[in-house]
MARKOLMI-329174 format. One record per residue (C-alpha): y, z, x; residue number from 0; chain; residue in one letter. Coordinates in Angstrom, 1 decimal, decimal comma, always signed. Layout:
BEGIN
Y;Z;X;NUM;A;a
...
This chain:
BEGIN
+0,0;+0,0;+0,0;0;A;m
+3,4;-1,0;+1,4;1;A;q
+5,9;+1,8;+1,9;2;A;t
+9,7;+1,4;+1,9;3;A;t
+11,3;+2,7;+5,1;4;A;s
+14,0;+5,3;+4,7;5;A;r
+17,5;+4,5;+6,0;6;A;p
+18,3;+6,4;+9,2;7;A;d
+21,1;+8,4;+7,6;8;A;h
+18,6;+9,9;+5,1;9;A;h
+16,9;+12,8;+6,7;10;A;t
+14,7;+15,7;+5,8;11;A;e
+17,7;+18,1;+6,0;12;A;t
+20,2;+15,9;+4,3;13;A;g
+22,4;+12,9;+5,2;14;A;f
+23,6;+12,3;+8,8;15;A;e
+26,4;+10,2;+10,3;16;A;n
+25,7;+6,8;+11,6;17;A;r
+25,9;+6,7;+15,4;18;A;h
+26,2;+10,5;+15,7;19;A;p
+28,7;+11,7;+18,3;20;A;l
+27,9;+14,4;+20,9;21;A;p
+29,4;+17,7;+19,7;22;A;d
+29,3;+20,8;+21,8;23;A;p
+31,1;+23,0;+19,2;24;A;v
+28,8;+24,8;+16,8;25;A;k
+30,2;+24,7;+13,2;26;A;r
+29,7;+26,7;+10,1;27;A;s
+31,9;+28,1;+7,3;28;A;f
+31,9;+31,5;+9,0;29;A;w
+32,8;+30,0;+12,4;30;A;r
+35,6;+28,2;+10,8;31;A;f
+37,0;+31,4;+9,2;32;A;l
+36,7;+33,2;+12,6;33;A;r
+38,6;+30,4;+14,3;34;A;r
+41,1;+30,2;+11,5;35;A;r
+42,0;+33,9;+11,3;36;A;f
+41,1;+35,3;+14,6;37;A;f
+41,5;+32,4;+17,0;38;A;g
+44,4;+31,6;+19,3;39;A;q
+45,7;+28,6;+17,4;40;A;d
+48,9;+29,2;+15,4;41;A;n
+48,1;+27,9;+12,0;42;A;w
+51,0;+27,2;+9,6;43;A;p
+51,4;+29,3;+6,5;44;A;k
+51,7;+27,3;+3,3;45;A;a
+54,5;+29,3;+1,9;46;A;k
+56,6;+28,4;+4,9;47;A;h
+56,0;+24,7;+4,6;48;A;q
+57,6;+24,2;+1,1;49;A;i
+60,3;+21,5;+1,3;50;A;g
+59,3;+20,2;+4,8;51;A;k
+57,8;+17,0;+3,5;52;A;i
+60,1;+14,3;+2,0;53;A;a
+59,7;+13,4;-1,6;54;A;t
+60,8;+10,4;-3,7;55;A;e
+60,8;+9,7;-7,5;56;A;t
+58,0;+7,2;-8,3;57;A;p
+58,9;+3,8;-9,8;58;A;d
+57,6;+4,7;-13,3;59;A;h
+58,6;+1,4;-14,8;60;A;d
+56,5;-0,5;-12,2;61;A;a
+53,6;+2,0;-12,6;62;A;i
+53,5;+1,4;-16,4;63;A;q
+54,1;-2,3;-16,1;64;A;n
+52,6;-3,5;-12,8;65;A;p
+52,8;-7,0;-11,5;66;A;d
+49,2;-8,1;-11,1;67;A;p
+50,1;-10,6;-8,4;68;A;t
+51,3;-7,9;-5,9;69;A;r
+49,8;-4,7;-4,6;70;A;l
+51,6;-1,5;-5,4;71;A;q
+50,6;+1,9;-4,2;72;A;v
+52,1;+5,3;-5,2;73;A;t
+51,2;+8,2;-2,9;74;A;w
+50,6;+11,2;-5,2;75;A;v
+49,8;+13,5;-2,2;76;A;g
+47,0;+14,1;+0,3;77;A;h
+44,3;+11,5;-0,4;78;A;a
+45,3;+10,9;-4,0;79;A;t
+46,8;+7,4;-4,3;80;A;v
+47,5;+5,2;-7,3;81;A;l
+46,5;+1,7;-6,4;82;A;v
+47,5;-1,2;-8,7;83;A;q
+46,4;-4,8;-8,1;84;A;y
+45,0;-7,6;-10,1;85;A;g
+45,5;-5,9;-13,4;86;A;g
+43,5;-2,8;-12,4;87;A;l
+44,8;+0,8;-12,1;88;A;n
+42,7;+2,6;-9,4;89;A;i
+43,0;+6,2;-8,4;90;A;l
+41,5;+7,7;-5,2;91;A;t
+40,3;+11,3;-4,8;92;A;d
+42,3;+12,8;-7,6;93;A;p
+43,5;+16,3;-6,7;94;A;v
+46,3;+17,8;-8,9;95;A;f
+45,4;+21,5;-8,7;96;A;s
+47,4;+24,1;-6,9;97;A;d
+44,5;+25,0;-4,5;98;A;r
+41,8;+23,0;-2,8;99;A;a
+39,3;+25,7;-3,3;100;A;s
+36,7;+27,1;-5,6;101;A;p
+38,9;+30,2;-6,1;102;A;f
+42,1;+30,6;-8,1;103;A;k
+43,8;+33,0;-5,5;104;A;r
+42,1;+32,0;-2,3;105;A;l
+41,9;+28,9;-0,2;106;A;g
+44,3;+26,1;+0,8;107;A;p
+47,4;+26,2;-1,5;108;A;k
+49,5;+23,2;-2,2;109;A;r
+52,9;+23,3;-0,6;110;A;y
+54,0;+19,9;-1,8;111;A;s
+53,7;+19,2;-5,5;112;A;q
+52,0;+16,0;-6,7;113;A;p
+54,3;+12,9;-6,8;114;A;g
+52,9;+12,1;-10,2;115;A;l
+51,5;+14,4;-12,8;116;A;s
+48,3;+13,6;-14,6;117;A;l
+50,1;+12,7;-17,8;118;A;d
+52,4;+10,2;-15,9;119;A;q
+49,4;+8,2;-14,8;120;A;l
+48,8;+4,8;-16,4;121;A;p
+45,5;+4,1;-18,1;122;A;k
+43,0;+4,2;-15,3;123;A;l
+40,3;+1,6;-14,8;124;A;d
+38,6;+3,0;-11,6;125;A;l
+38,4;+6,3;-9,8;126;A;v
+37,0;+6,2;-6,3;127;A;l
+35,6;+9,5;-4,9;128;A;l
+35,0;+9,7;-1,1;129;A;s
+33,1;+13,0;-0,8;130;A;h
+32,7;+16,5;-2,3;131;A;n
+35,2;+18,6;-0,3;132;A;h
+37,6;+20,5;-2,5;133;A;y
+40,7;+18,7;-1,3;134;A;d
+39,1;+15,4;-2,5;135;A;h
+36,8;+16,3;-5,4;136;A;f
+38,7;+18,5;-7,8;137;A;d
+36,7;+19,3;-11,0;138;A;l
+39,8;+20,5;-12,9;139;A;a
+41,6;+17,2;-12,4;140;A;s
+38,5;+15,1;-13,1;141;A;l
+37,9;+17,0;-16,3;142;A;a
+41,4;+15,9;-17,5;143;A;v
+40,7;+12,3;-16,6;144;A;l
+37,4;+12,5;-18,5;145;A;g
+35,3;+9,6;-19,5;146;A;n
+38,1;+7,0;-19,8;147;A;a
+37,9;+5,5;-16,3;148;A;p
+34,8;+4,2;-14,4;149;A;r
+33,9;+6,4;-11,4;150;A;y
+32,4;+5,2;-8,1;151;A;v
+31,0;+7,9;-5,8;152;A;l
+28,5;+8,5;-3,0;153;A;p
+24,9;+9,3;-3,5;154;A;l
+23,9;+12,7;-5,0;155;A;k
+27,5;+13,4;-6,2;156;A;n
+26,8;+12,5;-9,8;157;A;g
+25,6;+15,9;-11,0;158;A;p
+28,8;+17,4;-9,5;159;A;l
+30,9;+14,9;-11,4;160;A;l
+29,0;+15,8;-14,6;161;A;e
+30,3;+19,4;-14,2;162;A;k
+33,7;+18,0;-15,0;163;A;a
+32,4;+16,6;-18,3;164;A;g
+31,9;+13,0;-17,1;165;A;v
+28,8;+11,4;-18,6;166;A;t
+26,2;+9,5;-16,5;167;A;p
+27,1;+6,2;-18,2;168;A;d
+30,7;+6,4;-16,8;169;A;r
+29,8;+6,5;-13,1;170;A;y
+27,8;+4,7;-10,4;171;A;v
+26,5;+6,3;-7,2;172;A;e
+26,3;+4,2;-4,1;173;A;l
+24,5;+4,5;-0,8;174;A;d
+26,2;+3,1;+2,4;175;A;w
+26,3;-0,7;+2,4;176;A;d
+25,5;-0,8;-1,4;177;A;e
+28,0;-2,7;-3,7;178;A;s
+29,0;-2,5;-7,3;179;A;h
+30,9;-5,1;-9,3;180;A;h
+33,6;-4,0;-11,7;181;A;h
+34,7;-7,2;-13,4;182;A;g
+35,5;-9,6;-10,5;183;A;d
+36,0;-6,7;-8,0;184;A;v
+33,2;-6,1;-5,5;185;A;k
+33,2;-2,4;-4,4;186;A;i
+31,2;-1,7;-1,2;187;A;t
+30,5;+1,9;-0,1;188;A;h
+30,9;+2,1;+3,7;189;A;v
+30,1;+5,0;+6,1;190;A;p
+32,7;+7,3;+7,7;191;A;s
+32,1;+10,0;+10,3;192;A;n
+32,3;+13,1;+8,3;193;A;h
+30,1;+15,6;+6,3;194;A;w
+29,9;+17,3;+2,9;195;A;s
+29,5;+20,7;+1,3;196;A;s
+30,7;+22,8;-1,6;197;A;r
+29,0;+26,0;-0,6;198;A;t
+27,6;+27,6;+2,5;199;A;t
+24,1;+26,3;+1,6;200;A;k
+24,5;+22,6;+0,7;201;A;d
+25,9;+21,1;+3,9;202;A;r
+25,2;+17,3;+4,0;203;A;k
+23,2;+17,3;+0,8;204;A;e
+25,7;+14,8;-0,9;205;A;m
+26,7;+11,6;+0,8;206;A;l
+30,3;+10,8;+2,0;207;A;w
+32,2;+7,7;+3,0;208;A;g
+34,8;+5,1;+2,1;209;A;g
+35,1;+1,9;+0,1;210;A;y
+36,1;-1,7;+0,6;211;A;i
+37,2;-3,5;-2,5;212;A;l
+37,3;-7,3;-2,6;213;A;e
+39,2;-8,7;-5,5;214;A;f
+38,6;-12,1;-7,2;215;A;g
+41,3;-13,8;-5,3;216;A;d
+39,9;-12,6;-2,0;217;A;g
+42,3;-9,7;-1,4;218;A;y
+40,6;-6,9;+0,5;219;A;r
+41,4;-3,2;+0,2;220;A;f
+40,0;-0,3;+2,3;221;A;y
+40,0;+3,3;+1,3;222;A;f
+38,7;+5,0;+4,5;223;A;v
+38,1;+8,5;+3,1;224;A;g
+37,8;+11,4;+5,6;225;A;d
+36,6;+10,4;+9,1;226;A;t
+36,6;+11,3;+12,7;227;A;g
+37,1;+8,5;+15,2;228;A;w
+33,7;+6,9;+16,1;229;A;n
+34,1;+3,8;+18,3;230;A;e
+30,5;+2,6;+17,7;231;A;a
+30,8;+3,1;+13,9;232;A;l
+34,1;+1,3;+13,5;233;A;f
+33,2;-1,5;+15,9;234;A;t
+30,1;-2,1;+13,7;235;A;e
+32,1;-1,9;+10,5;236;A;l
+34,8;-4,2;+11,9;237;A;g
+32,3;-6,8;+12,8;238;A;e
+30,7;-6,7;+9,4;239;A;k
+33,8;-6,0;+7,1;240;A;h
+36,8;-6,6;+9,3;241;A;g
+39,8;-8,5;+8,0;242;A;g
+41,4;-6,1;+5,5;243;A;i
+44,7;-6,8;+3,7;244;A;d
+45,6;-3,2;+3,0;245;A;f
+44,1;+0,2;+3,9;246;A;g
+44,5;+3,9;+3,1;247;A;l
+43,9;+5,6;+6,5;248;A;i
+43,9;+9,4;+7,1;249;A;p
+46,3;+10,7;+9,8;250;A;i
+46,2;+14,5;+9,4;251;A;g
+44,1;+17,7;+9,7;252;A;a
+43,2;+17,1;+13,4;253;A;y
+43,9;+20,4;+15,3;254;A;d
+42,3;+22,3;+17,0;255;A;p
+41,0;+19,1;+18,5;256;A;r
+37,7;+20,3;+19,8;257;A;d
+36,8;+21,7;+16,3;258;A;f
+38,1;+18,8;+14,2;259;A;m
+37,6;+15,6;+16,2;260;A;r
+34,3;+14,7;+14,6;261;A;n
+35,6;+15,2;+11,1;262;A;s
+39,3;+14,0;+11,1;263;A;h
+41,1;+11,4;+13,2;264;A;c
+44,5;+12,0;+14,6;265;A;n
+47,3;+9,4;+14,2;266;A;p
+46,5;+7,6;+17,4;267;A;e
+42,9;+7,2;+16,3;268;A;e
+44,0;+6,1;+12,9;269;A;a
+45,9;+3,3;+14,5;270;A;v
+42,6;+2,4;+16,4;271;A;q
+40,8;+2,3;+13,1;272;A;i
+43,4;+0,0;+11,7;273;A;m
+43,1;-2,3;+14,7;274;A;q
+39,3;-2,3;+15,0;275;A;v
+38,9;-3,0;+11,3;276;A;m
+41,6;-5,7;+11,3;277;A;g
+43,7;-4,0;+8,7;278;A;v
+47,0;-5,9;+8,2;279;A;k
+48,9;-3,1;+6,6;280;A;q
+48,2;+0,5;+5,8;281;A;a
+49,5;+3,7;+4,2;282;A;l
+48,9;+7,1;+5,8;283;A;a
+47,0;+9,7;+3,7;284;A;i
+45,5;+13,2;+4,2;285;A;h
+48,6;+15,0;+5,4;286;A;w
+51,7;+16,7;+4,0;287;A;g
+50,0;+18,6;+1,1;288;A;t
+47,6;+21,4;+2,1;289;A;f
+47,4;+23,5;+5,3;290;A;v
+43,9;+22,6;+6,4;291;A;l
+44,3;+22,8;+10,1;292;A;t
+46,6;+24,0;+12,9;293;A;a
+49,0;+21,2;+13,7;294;A;e
+52,6;+21,4;+12,3;295;A;p
+52,6;+19,8;+8,8;296;A;v
+55,3;+17,4;+9,7;297;A;d
+53,8;+16,3;+13,0;298;A;e
+51,4;+13,5;+11,8;299;A;p
+54,0;+10,9;+10,8;300;A;p
+56,0;+11,5;+14,0;301;A;v
+52,9;+10,9;+16,1;302;A;r
+52,0;+7,9;+13,9;303;A;l
+55,4;+6,3;+14,6;304;A;a
+54,8;+6,7;+18,3;305;A;s
+51,3;+5,4;+18,2;306;A;a
+52,4;+2,5;+16,1;307;A;r
+55,1;+1,6;+18,6;308;A;k
+52,6;+1,9;+21,5;309;A;d
+50,2;-0,4;+19,7;310;A;a
+53,0;-3,0;+19,2;311;A;g
+52,9;-2,6;+15,4;312;A;l
+56,0;-3,0;+13,2;313;A;g
+57,4;-0,1;+11,1;314;A;d
+56,1;-1,8;+7,9;315;A;d
+52,6;-2,2;+9,3;316;A;d
+51,4;+1,4;+8,9;317;A;f
+53,7;+3,5;+6,7;318;A;i
+54,0;+7,2;+6,0;319;A;a
+56,2;+7,2;+2,9;320;A;p
+57,6;+10,3;+1,0;321;A;p
+55,3;+11,9;-1,5;322;A;i
+55,8;+10,2;-4,9;323;A;g
+56,9;+6,9;-3,3;324;A;a
+55,9;+3,6;-4,9;325;A;t
+55,6;+0,8;-2,4;326;A;r
+55,1;-2,9;-3,0;327;A;f
+53,1;-5,5;-1,0;328;A;f
+52,6;-9,1;-1,7;329;A;a
+49,2;-10,4;-2,9;330;A;g
+46,8;-12,6;-1,1;331;A;k
+48,2;-14,9;+1,6;332;A;d
+51,8;-13,9;+1,0;333;A;a
+54,4;-12,1;+3,1;334;A;k
+55,2;-8,4;+2,6;335;A;t
+57,8;-7,8;-0,1;336;A;i
+61,0;-6,3;+1,3;337;A;s
+61,6;-2,7;+0,2;338;A;q
+63,7;+0,3;+1,2;339;A;p
+63,3;+2,5;+4,2;340;A;d
+59,7;+3,8;+4,2;341;A;i
+59,6;+6,6;+6,7;342;A;m
+60,1;+10,2;+5,6;343;A;p
+63,0;+12,1;+7,1;344;A;a
+60,7;+14,1;+9,2;345;A;c
+59,4;+11,0;+11,0;346;A;a
+62,8;+9,5;+11,9;347;A;q
């Protein structure tokens, strides 16, 4: 009898990263807490960060009446982005709660309010979920969104989504390299270098990753999700999927470097991801919302600006806009639409 071989990232103890990196640092929730509260790193306090990140009023008229021939993105905060193109309204990793935590009074507290409220969103067609960490997979927000949109999420995350009241007929789980068609949009789940857990006992039991969307006109969009820099992984992905029109690339939550480097890329590595993947233009995510790590909260866009310059990129090629900002980009095979200054005050 013929047996089907198991993919390498499926193991007896859960999922594993593709091309695993050497990692001398031992990690656990308890080690993280010890490093966070008793280590030598000077972690920012959320209450002292209020007002440090620039904000901007979204273009509500454009959000409710989008031009299907151009891409428009509104950064809600952290990894939550409203993406509108080709007549579709897509939301990534919706987190609107005050804390990225299972607890009401403990855990990372939001110091920048969402650029859009849940009731200001247009009718959603798709919700993309990258992985199950609390700053990306917020049951309270998902419960409000309910069964109206279609959800795409990694393997083994469906039961968690059902805890928010979403029924199985409204979501599809994907393994790495698997695709799902929503109308004329092809959604491919691609690996990132990260991990998953909701408790101290379920590490890597649910898959994680990013998504590449190819629209009917050939426009290609990349939501990276959370990732550390992994040259072998992104070289492989670039050879297979490279040539992206627009990407959402994380730039924050990177210090202390020895502890975070395999989970979160820094701004310089984010630029490397952009280049290796052939991303023409990108928006920076995963910063400016929650204190998750030790770097100053307004440092990521400053370092991004420097890394962008060193790489010979233009200011419009990889932007870090204010929270709430709506930005417009031309559709397939057209030039970027001119728009106002895109860098927050802290990055200038």
